[in-house]
SEMAR-637853 format. One record per residue (C-alpha): residue in one letter; y, x, z. Coordinates in steps of 0.05 Angstrom, whole numbers, plus 5000, padded with zeros to 4 digits. Each point is the difference from the previous one (the first is absolute). Layout:
BEGIN
<a <Y X Z>> ...
//
This chain:
BEGIN
<m <6202 5661 5126>> <n <5000 4944 4942>> <r <5048 5057 4950>> <f <4929 5047 5005>> <s <4958 4993 4938>> <r <4929 4989 5010>> <l <4990 5052 4955>> <a <5036 5053 5050>> <l <4951 4972 5058>> <v <4946 5015 4970>> <a <5014 5066 4979>> <s <5018 5018 5057>> <i <4950 4973 5052>> <p <4935 5033 4987>> <v <5024 5059 5021>> <i <5009 4979 5075>> <s <4940 4952 4995>> <l <4948 5043 4964>> <g <5021 5069 5013>> <f <5023 5008 5057>> <s <4945 5003 5055>> <s <4994 5064 5007>> <a <5055 5016 5023>> <a <5001 4938 5043>> <f <4932 5024 5034>> <a <5031 5069 5012>> <s <5057 4977 5043>> <g <4953 4958 5050>> <g <4944 5054 4983>> <q <4983 5017 5089>> <s <4934 4996 5020>> <f <4945 4951 4986>> <m <5059 4954 4970>> <v <4991 4948 4943>> <g <5035 5026 4943>> <s <5046 4952 4953>> <y <4954 4950 4955>> <p <5013 4994 4926>> <n <5015 4926 4984>> <a <4954 4986 4946>> <a <5040 4941 4979>> <a <5057 5046 4975>> <m <4957 5013 4945>> <m <5044 4941 4968>> <f <5060 5057 4981>> <v <4951 5027 4959>> <k <5014 5007 4921>> <r <4942 5026 4963>> <n <4979 5053 5043>> <t <5023 5042 5064>> <l <4965 5056 5031>> <s <5015 5049 5049>> <f <4982 5061 5045>> <g <5035 5019 5064>> <g <4985 5015 5068>> <s <5025 5019 5082>> <i <5000 5065 5030>> <l <4994 4997 5064>> <q <5018 5055 5062>> <a <4987 4971 5068>> <n <5022 5052 5059>> <i <4967 4969 5070>> <n <5016 5031 5063>> <f <4968 4982 5066>> <k <5008 5021 5071>> <g <4961 4985 5055>> <s <4927 5002 5014>> <v <4937 4995 4982>> <g <4937 4990 5044>> <g <5040 5013 5064>> <s <5024 5069 4964>> <p <5068 5029 5033>> <r <5052 4977 4950>> <f <5000 5036 4932>> <s <5042 4992 4932>> <a <4967 4988 4941>> <d <5012 4986 4925>> <s <4971 4974 4945>> <e <5028 5010 4934>> <h <4964 4980 4927>> <g <5024 4969 4934>> <i <4969 4962 4953>> <f <5010 4963 4931>> <s <4979 4937 4976>> <p <4992 4975 4928>> <t <5018 4940 4970>> <f <4997 4975 4927>> <k <5006 4926 4973>> <a <4976 4985 4928>> <y <5022 4918 4978>> <h <4997 4970 4935>> <r <5024 4928 4980>> <l <4944 4965 4956>> <n <5043 4942 4975>> <k <5064 4961 5025>> <y <4954 4975 5058>> <v <4953 5048 5029>> <i <5010 5080 5015>> <v <4946 5038 5028>> <g <5004 5073 5040>> <l <4970 5045 5048>> <a <5050 5041 5053>> <g <4968 5058 5047>> <f <5029 5016 5073>> <e <4988 5022 5056>> <p <5022 4947 5054>> <g <4991 5030 5072>> <v <4996 5071 5014>> <t <4986 5045 5070>> <f <5001 5082 5000>> <v <5008 5024 5062>> <g <4974 5066 5042>> <f <5012 5049 5048>> <g <4946 5057 4984>> <n <4946 5019 5034>> <d <5047 5061 5040>> <s <5033 4944 5036>> <p <4980 4958 5066>> <a <5017 4939 4962>> <a <4936 5013 4957>> <f <4966 4969 5050>> <a <5034 4938 4985>> <n <5005 5013 4924>> <d <4986 5062 4966>> <y <5011 4972 4928>> <t <5004 4916 4979>> <n <5010 4991 4925>> <l <4985 4926 4985>> <r <5016 4982 4923>> <s <4996 4948 4957>> <y <5005 4973 4925>> <d <5002 4934 4971>> <l <4984 4984 4925>> <s <5029 4937 4989>> <p <4991 4958 4937>> <s <5044 4929 4984>> <l <4999 4940 4956>> <t <5078 4979 4998>> <i <5006 4934 4971>> <q <5083 4985 4980>> <p <5007 4922 4990>> <f <5069 5000 4991>> <k <5057 5060 4986>> <w <5013 4995 5079>> <l <4937 4999 5034>> <a <4940 5030 5000>> <f <4934 5001 5040>> <a <4946 5061 5021>> <v <4937 5009 5023>> <g <4944 5054 4992>> <p <4943 5041 5043>> <d <5013 5061 5029>> <a <4950 5066 5015>> <m <5020 5041 5053>> <y <4972 5067 5018>> <r <5005 5034 5066>> <h <4984 5067 5029>> <g <5014 5021 5069>> <d <4995 5078 5032>> <v <5002 4992 5081>> <d <4979 5071 5026>> <v <5013 5002 5079>> <m <4982 5062 5049>> <v <4944 4985 5043>> <r <4980 5039 5062>> <t <4926 5010 5011>> <p <4944 5039 5039>> <l <4998 5037 4929>> <a <5078 4999 4992>> <p <5036 5003 5079>> <n <5064 5021 4968>> <g <4985 4944 4941>> <s <4993 5001 4930>> <t <5017 4958 4938>> <l <4949 4933 4984>> <y <5021 4986 4926>> <n <4988 4932 4976>> <h <5021 4982 4929>> <a <4973 4935 4965>> <s <5026 4953 4943>> <g <4992 4941 4973>> <w <5014 4926 4954>> <s <5014 4932 5015>> <a <5033 4950 4956>> <r <5051 4956 5012>> <w <5054 4947 4967>> <h <5073 4985 4987>> <a <5047 4952 4974>> <a <5072 4994 4986>> <v <5059 4965 4968>> <m <5069 5007 4965>> <a <5055 4956 4986>> <a <5066 5010 4979>> <l <5050 4946 5045>> <s <5056 5023 4954>> <k <5011 5045 4949>> <g <5020 5042 5047>> <t <4955 4990 5055>> <f <4911 5011 5009>> <v <4967 4991 5048>> <g <4928 5032 5019>> <l <4944 4978 5042>> <s <4928 5046 5001>> <f <4942 4992 5038>> <y <4947 5056 5008>> <s <4932 4982 5043>> <r <4966 5033 5059>> <s <4958 5047 4979>> <t <4938 5035 5048>> <t <4974 5071 4971>> <h <4935 5030 5017>> <l <5002 5074 5010>> <e <4937 5052 4991>> <g <4997 5068 5003>> <v <4992 5057 5033>> <s <4999 5029 5082>> <t <4988 5074 5017>> <y <5018 5032 5066>> <l <4974 5071 5010>> <g <4953 5002 4947>> <f <4973 4929 5012>> <r <5005 4946 4952>> <s <4992 4936 4987>> <n <4998 4971 4941>> <d <5007 4926 5022>> <a <5064 5001 5026>> <n <5043 4937 4989>> <a <5062 4946 5010>> <d <5034 4934 4990>> <i <5070 5006 4989>> <y <5057 4944 4997>> <f <5056 4992 4951>> <p <5034 4928 5014>> <a <5016 4947 4967>> <t <5079 5008 4965>> <y <5059 4953 4979>> <t <5055 5024 4962>> <l <5068 4968 4994>> <s <5052 5033 4940>> <i <5068 4968 4990>> <t <5040 5042 4936>> <q <5067 4978 4991>> <f <5049 5026 4941>> <l <5069 5008 5031>> <s <5028 5020 4938>> <p <4975 5026 4924>> <k <4989 5071 5030>> <w <4984 4982 5072>> <v <4940 4982 5039>> <v <4975 4990 5066>> <q <4922 4985 5018>> <g <4980 4984 5074>> <k <4926 5000 5007>> <v <4957 4970 5066>> <d <4937 5011 5017>> <y <4946 4976 5054>> <s <4937 5020 5013>> <e <4946 4963 5043>> <w <4972 5068 5036>> <n <4988 4953 5071>> <k <4943 4968 4953>> <v <4959 5073 4985>> <g <4951 5032 5038>> <q <5026 5025 5078>> <t <4970 5051 4992>> <l <4962 5060 4951>> <i <4940 5037 5021>> <i <4968 5058 4959>> <h <4923 4987 5015>> <d <4945 5047 4994>> <i <5042 5061 5001>> <a <4967 5078 5001>> <l <5001 4991 5082>> <p <4934 4954 5017>> <g <5012 4938 5040>> <a <5079 5013 4996>> <k <5068 4956 4964>> <v <5068 5018 4975>> <i <5036 4942 5026>> <a <5067 4991 4982>> <p <5035 4926 5047>> <l <5048 4969 4944>> <n <5026 4938 5036>> <y <5050 4980 4944>> <h <5047 4946 4991>> <a <5038 4970 4933>> <t <5054 5042 4977>> <w <5055 4994 4952>> <h <5029 5051 4943>> <y <5074 4998 4968>> <s <5027 5026 4942>> <l <5066 5000 4964>> <f <5007 5034 4937>> <t <5066 5008 4948>> <r <5015 5022 4939>> <y <5067 5011 4966>> <n <4990 5012 4924>> <i <5068 5051 4981>> <t <4992 4999 4932>> <p <4935 4972 4947>> <k <4964 5069 5015>> <y <5012 5020 5065>> <a <4992 4958 5080>> <l <5008 5019 5065>> <e <4957 4969 5056>> <g <4989 5000 5086>> <v <4955 4960 5033>> <i <4988 4989 5072>> <s <4936 4974 5051>> <r <4972 4983 5062>> <d <4936 5008 5017>> <y <4964 4966 5071>> <t <4944 5035 5031>> <p <4939 4954 5015>> <t <4989 5031 5060>> <n <5023 5016 5068>> <n <5010 5053 5056>> <r <4928 4975 5032>> <n <4968 5009 4939>> <r <5030 5050 4953>> <s <4953 5075 4992>> <l <5012 5056 4971>> <q <4956 4977 4951>> <l <5058 4948 4963>> <p <5058 5019 5047>> <e <5050 4955 4960>> <g <5062 4967 5029>> <n <5062 4967 4972>> <l <5018 5025 4931>> <l <5067 5000 4965>> <s <5007 5046 4934>> <l <5057 4998 4954>> <g <4996 5027 4934>> <i <5052 5010 4938>> <g <4978 5020 4923>> <g <5012 4969 4929>> <q <4972 4985 4927>> <v <5018 5040 4941>> <k <4979 4966 4942>> <v <4972 5053 4948>> <k <4989 4959 4937>> <k <4999 4928 4963>> <h <4926 4981 5042>> <l <5002 5057 5057>> <a <5025 5013 5069>> <v <4990 5038 5049>> <e <5023 4986 5078>> <g <4998 5031 5067>> <l <5023 5000 5072>> <v <5002 5047 5055>> <g <5000 4977 5075>> <y <4993 5008 5074>> <g <4972 4961 5066>> <f <4987 5002 5068>> <f <4976 4958 5057>> <t <5051 4964 5030>> <n <4965 4978 5072>> <t <4985 5048 5049>> <v <4925 5004 4976>> <r <4959 5015 5071>> <l <4923 5004 5004>> <n <4976 4974 5064>> <k <4924 4991 4996>> <a <4964 4993 5060>> <a <4960 5055 5038>> <t <4935 4963 4990>> <t <5007 5008 4926>> <s <4967 5066 4973>> <p <5044 5050 4997>> <s <5069 4958 5024>> <q <5059 5016 4968>> <v <5065 4999 5033>> <g <5066 5022 4964>> <k <5048 4982 4941>> <a <5011 5011 4932>> <d <5047 5013 4953>> <l <5000 4994 4927>> <d <5034 5040 4941>> <l <4984 4962 4926>> <y <5031 5035 4935>> <w <4981 4957 4947>> <g <5004 5003 4917>> <a <4980 4953 4946>> <f <4996 4988 4922>> <d <4987 4965 4949>> <i <4988 5006 4923>> <v <5013 4933 4969>> <y <4981 4982 4925>> <k <5023 4939 4978>> <d <4993 4960 4925>> 
//
């Protein structure tokens, strides 16, 4: 590694440390998954300015076979797609100080079986979105070391729609619950070059609790006071980037999310059914997410890339529901990068993910409604980043 010049390493590393979060998120994009958080201390590699815009396209096809509320066994499909945008804007003020702003979606849920399926009595449609605006201040006391810290403003929106039977609708009608809100948290990070070919990063994003307020409607009845508290766990990320040659680089990342320290139940209050609540028991445990990314520069203009990730579900058979039917996810992707001009590059990947475990739902008959069966997933994803550096 000593034969690699520091100039070559600094020219190559920013795309991995700054421009790959979209693809990393997509490769692990299961329900309620914590995405890949950027390490703000990686701004140490910014020469003057770095601007990027990108995103992930996720298409999740979930098939459920089982029964809801004691119904005869049936099969139902949830097929929904989303686009999750990202951006970054970083500027070096002087030799020691860099400032920046990043925007990304740290977690997402999109599952819905439609009101023409018996599964709608457990989940007609659940759509939980989030977006994190993350300004950072990075201090670089030495060429090989940087520290970063900053506040985060997180926006969250939730749609939780479920079919409900009442005397006015004995065959069921959809109860719509739509709400949103803002919350604050903070992050800190460090990045260090252990040698000319090895870089290590560590980042932390704190826990947040967002109070959502919105509207609930059912059969023309309306409540403008629907509300819920929704939680996001503290997450730690360790990354190691290793240059195997001037053309070949590998990066491994490990995320640890403290789902065990968030609330055990999601409750939507003051809905359009007086005296009723929408209750989703969670009982989550802490989880790990692993990813391995590699790039090989074929020429100075073209590069090949690949990624594999393993994401472990925070729930279990007893507490899993059709609102969040996730399992342990394995995802693989392949793509590349094209350097369009001296300061402009375009990166893109496509991939596929699937559950590696049998995802069973064994919710007891005392829950309302009971849900018994199993679910399978086909996750198709794509991601891109357009990166400008000078």
